[in-house]
C-alpha positions, -999 to +999 in steps of 0.1 A: +002-001-002+029+023+008+040+022-033+004+028-041+005+059-021+033+071-032+024+071-069-007+087-061+004+119-041+035+118-069+013+127-102-015+149-089-023+159-123-037+126-134-044+109-104-064+119-071-065+104-040-067+118-006-088+119+026-121+135+030-119+172+036-091+180+016-087+207-010-101+190-045-073+173-063-088+167-094-070+183-122-081+217-136-093+221-174-069+241-184-040+214-174-064+184-182-053+163-210-089+155-226-075+141-256-062+104-260-063+089-293-074+095-328-077+069-356-099+064-388-135+087-378-128+087-340-117+107-315-108+094-281-116+116-248-109+113-211-136+132-190-129+143-156-148+134-122-147+167-102-159+165-064-153+129-064-123+133-036-153+157-018-177+122-013-177+106+016-160+071+018-189+051+023-202+071-011-168+063-027-170+028-019-204+031-033-192+042-068-162+016-070-186-008-066-215+004-092-182+011-113-169-026-106-203-034-121-208-009-146-178-031-167-188-064-160-212-061-185-197-058-214-194-089-229-233-085-231-233-058-255-207-074-276-226-103-281-261-085-279-242-062-311-238-099-333-233-133-328-193-134-340-182-100-321-166-115-291-151-142-315-135-114-334-126-090-305-108-117-291-090-132-325-080-095-329-068-088-292-049-124-290-029-110-325-024-074-311-009-089-280+011-116-297+019-110-332+055-111-331+061-099-371+072-064-382+046-042-359+053-009-378+041-028-409+012-009-425-006-044-421+001-043-381-010-006-375-043-013-399-053-042-382-046-024-347-069+003-358-096-020-366-093-032-336-098+000-320-132+004-345-144-026-329-139-015-296-159+018-300-185-001-317-187-030-295-185-047-324-178-050-359-205-025-368-201+017-363-218+027-332-235+051-346-242+040-387-246+006-379-226-004-413-198-029-410-165-018-405-140-020-439-112-034-426-079-016-447-055-046-440-056-080-463-072-112-460-038-131-466-022-107-432-054-115-414-044-153-416-006-148-412-011-131-383-037-156-364-011-186-380+015-167-360+001-170-326+002-198-299-032-215-304-036-217-267-041-180-268-065-181-298-105-184-293-111-220-304-139-239-302-133-278-291-118-292-321-114-259-340-083-255-357-070-219-363-073-226-398-109-232-393-111-196-372-097-181-403-123-198-425-150-190-404-140-150-392-129-136-431-159-139-445-177-119-416-150-092-413-138-089-452-170-096-472-193-067-471-225-086-486-225-108-454-240-093-421-234-059-438-257-040-414-263-044-373-298-028-373-312-023-407-344+003-408-350+001-448-388+004-454-403-029-474-372-054-459-375-081-431-360-058-407-351-088-388-334-110-409-315-081-427-305-069-393-267-080-378-276-082-340-283-110-323-315-104-309-334-128-328-322-161-342-343-182-371-371-161-370-387-132-394-402-100-388-438-111-388-431-140-365-413-118-342-443-092-342-470-121-342-451-139-309-453-104-288-488-093-302-503-126-290-490-120-254-502-084-253-534-077-236-549-044-248-569-036-220-539-037-197-530-003-181-499-014-168-480-036-193-447-052-191-418-046-215-424-074-238-390-090-247-371-062-231-347-087-217-343-119-242-334-133-274-364-146-293-355-180-313-367-206-332-360-244-323-372-272-333-397-253-349-409-237-319-402-201-312-393-193-277-374-168-254-341-173-238-342-148-209-308-127-197-308-136-162-287-159-136-289-193-147-305-181-181-288-169-209-254-141-202-257-158-165-217-158-163-218-119-167-251-114-149-233-133-119-204-110-118-224-079-117-247-091-088-216-099-068-211-059-075-243-049-069-247-070-036-213-054-019-230-018-031-257-025-011-239-032+020-223+005+015-257+020+003-269+058+012-297+051+027-323+025+029-342+034+002-316+034-020-311-002-007-341-012-017-337-002-054-303-022-053-319-050-038-349-053-066-327-048-092-306-079-078-338-099-076-346-087-112-311-101-125-318-133-103-351-139-118-353-124-148-390-114-146-403-083-160-427-073-135-399-075-108-380-051-135-411-026-131-409-027-098-373-018-096-379+008-119-406+025-094-384+022-068-354+038-086-375+068-102-386+077-063-351+074-053-343+115-056-324+121-020-292+099-030-264+118-039-246+088-056-269+072-083-269+045-115-280+028-145-273-008-149-290-032-171-310-035-203-324-006-208-324+014-245-340-005-277-325+018-306-305-016-314-335-035-319-353-024-353-385-034-337-374-011-304-385-035-285-354-057-268-332-036-249-291-033-247-273-040-214-256-004-210-247+015-172-234+047-161-225+057-125-224+091-112-228+113-087-252+150-084-236+183-094-256+200-065-251+235-079-257+229-113-283+211-106-301+239-095-310+247-132-327+218-135-346+221-103-360+252-117-370+234-151-387+204-132-403+225-106-424+242-131-431+209-155-469+216-149-464+252-165-449+238-194-471+208-201-503+234-198-489+253-223-472+232-247-483+239-286-504+206-290-541+193-281-555+194-245-563+161-251-525+150-255-514+170-223-514+152-188-540+167-165-516+161-138-477+160-145-458+136-117-429+128-104-407+147-129-373+153-111-346+164-127-306+169-119-271+175-136-245+145-127-209+140-130-205+109-148-178+087-128-180+055-147-193+048-184-202+007-195-219-011-218-239+012-246-230+041-226-191+033-234-167+043-250-197+067-268-218+084-240-249+101-239-254+139-224-285+131-211-308+106-196-344+102-191-354+069-178-375+047-172-389+044-207-421+024-197-452+050-208-474+038-175-447+044-150-439+076-165-474+087-161-482+070-130-447+080-110-425+102-132-395+101-149-358+110-138-337+134-160-304+134-160-278+162-178-240+150-178-223+182-172-185+166-170-190+145-207-203+181-223-171+195-210-148+171-224-167+174-256-166+216-254-128+220-244-114+194-270-138+213-296-119+248-288-102+261-317-114+241-345-122+260-372-158+241-373-172+275-369-153+295-390-158+267-419-195+260-417-216+295-402-233+318-421-214+348-407-195+368-375-233+372-360-238+336-358-206+327-346-203+353-319-236+337-310-225+305-304-192+316-285-213+337-265-245+312-258-238+277-269-223+257-241-258+274-221-279+265-244-266+235-253-271+221-217-306+236-216-318+220-243-304+189-232-322+195-203-357+206-215-354+174-239-348+146-206-368+164-183-397+174-200-402+165-231-395+126-231-425+131-203-442+152-217-478+141-232-501+110-228-508+080-249-548+077-254-567+048-239-555+013-257-530+029-275-500+006-283-469+018-270-450-002-293-479+010-321-451+033-342-427+001-341-393+011-362-407+041-364-410+048-324-373+056-317-371+085-340-407+097-335-400+097-300-364+117-298-377+138-324-408+147-297-383+154-270-361+180-292-390+201-301-408+202-269-368+215-261-365+237-291-405+253-286-397+263-252-358+278-256-377+308-273-403+311-246-399+341-226-405+321-196-368+312-201-355+344-195-382+348-163-370+320-144-333+329-148-325+303-172-314+322-202-292+359-194-314+377-225-340+371-248-311+365-280-294+339-264-318+309-276-309+317-312-277+302-310-293+267-303-319+274-333-290+282-356-266+250-344-296+226-343-307+236-379-271+241-392-267+204-378-300+190-391-297+201-427-261+202-429-229+193-408-243+161-393-242+148-430-208+144-422-212+112-405-228+095-435-210+075-461-215+087-497-246+075-515-258+058-481-296+070-463-296+079-429-305+052-404-296+064-368-324+072-347-311+104-336-302+114-370-334+105-385-351+128-356-329+161-363-331+159-404-365+156-398-372+182-379-351+205-398-359+196-433-398+201-422-393+237-410-367+242-442-398+231-461-424+245-446-408+281-438-400+285-477-433+304-483-419+332-453-383+327-469-379+316-430-345+296-435-328+300-461-293+274-478-274+306-490-244+302-514-213+324-505-178+317-525-193+281-537-207+273-505-239+264-490-249+278-458-277+279-431-292+313-424-318+321-406-342+352-417-368+347-391-367+333-358-400+342-345-417+327-369-391+296-368-407+290-332-440+289-345-427+261-371-410+242-340-447+242-324-464+230-350-448+204-358-445+192-321-484+191-321-484+167-357-456+142-334-476+141-303-506+136-323-490+106-340-476+097-309-506+096-287-527+086-312-501+053-321-503+068-360-481+042-377-486+052-409-482+094-397-452+083-382-443+064-416-451+097-436-429+121-419-397+099-416-399+079-447-407+120-467-379+143-441-359+121-426-339+090-444-326+104-483-295+125-481-291+155-505-262+140-522-244+168-538-248+187-504-230+157-485-204+157-508-197+193-505-201+192-465-178+159-469-151+179-487-151+208-466-149+189-435-122+165-450-100+200-448-098+207-410-090+174-401-115+168-377-134+136-367-171+130-364-176+110-336-163+109-299-158+080-279-144+082-240-121+061-218-129+057-181-110+066-152-098+037-126-108+035-094-084+014-071-089+007-032-068+018-006-065-005+021-047-006+063-032-029+077-065-049+083-076-052+048-103-026+058-107+000+027-095+033+039-095+054+005-106+051-033-078+064-054-091+079-088-066+070-122-066+091-153-038+082-169-047+051-185-046+052-227-080+037-249-056+008-261-043-001-225-079+001-210-094-020-234-067-047-234-073-045-198-112-045-195-108-079-220-084-095-196-103-089-165-141-084-172-145-112-201-165-141-185-193-152-212-178-179-235-174-172-276-208-182-287-238-174-263 
């Protein structure tokens, strides 16, 4: 222990470890090294965890145990994203660690970058576009590299040889026609059989929809989230679920998650938080979705604990039907000072609901349990790692939102890392119309970005209601982009309302324009840097943003509300009437809320397919060329800090040391060595 303590004292820049009450040892924003790595279209960042050293010892222990649980589910997501992912990752890691050829050759460098992409995507498909990665190393080098590795270090099945492994994986990695897309959303195709994810096996889209439709009771006012924690398979002609639980699918990883959750339960801040953790343990043990609802209710009602977490099968973006959930985790604690902003928003939730520009019959008569806070992320896991959200609103169950409310968070230290890493990168100068927009962005964008996230998560997702008898899954594949558009529009509409200044959330009536400009510019133009030439838009959030920007652009044409102006041969967004733009946001919100409230599948399909999918190809080509000259990456991921217990001679924990020194390669290799418990195939 003396050595560990000496190391912590020797490098205060990247390691913080000390007794409670000491002056903060979190590195300052000016000295912190945010940028860690860069490859292909990705930049990897670190994030600071300010305030960790001021937590009590018990709270630090809680963060540590929950963080361990957050990493234990890593293999689950890889397997959910594709059946070959664990085998491919372990093969590439074996080569990276054991290849004794020329490690400076182009082939080996390309293989290493491909491995970095696999870590970023939690599999062989891009984390955002869901397209399969294209390797830049050759099939022959792949075979040579595998054959150079000791067979005991390769992920071989019983009786499998390296040659058989090569033959199995080569088409999966190199053939662009094999498993080309993790999530397919193309209208008119079988979305299950054409998606490479591992939520279904041997069943068609019609069979999957029929299986779950037969389970549903239209008169059930509190339905479970059917299919949330299972894989649907057909065996011997019979369709059945394989449930994720202790003793079921993914049991080795879930058992270790439960192990750490039990330790976390022992140091819970209060009895309510302990009940939340114990309920989650029960869910993991039984796999029962009624228990999951009980856990979700307890979780949303725990608004007093400083430390909080998400751990489990949560978001359904990875399932083309929007039912089955990927595994994710985030451990965090409340940023008390910054939370004052979200507390103002949540305490006025009923006012916002009553003044929403939607039909009164779609509004909630009484908004319940809207809690909101700004958090400091302490650990990212599963589908929150390496790519992290900026905000979260949970639970996703419509009836729990209706009866018990929701919990919303804005992750401020992740936003800080994004902003600090973007300083002076030339983006604003290249894509904004004039110095007016650039000055607005410089003055207001950090504030308005956070505020829009607050409104989106705190109120947008929790606003409105389904009419009686409407199936929460009625919009099917269009449900996710419609829901994200609804929440974004709620935030955009109210951003320009005088209430923002009256409540002290914005400094003046001009600030909102920074968010309006950047949102429309992104939706119409700059988010296209994330799309490959000739491709349609597939990802739910990107569809949402293009839907909104394209719709208001078209509907505002008669009044010239928004222009795609040309200057020096380049296109720019130019907003001529911000007040009318707010009105257009309100009109679209009303239309989308009606679609959501009534379960209007055809209406959702019309909006998405008309405005959200197709790309303006000449404009896309131009944007890609302009962006390439800036030498920027369109995506960012994160590495986590590491936490190490400090113990006395009796083994009692006396402190938890936080360390920021790990790089991207070392962290992912360590995670694979320490937290990989699942079989090669599951």
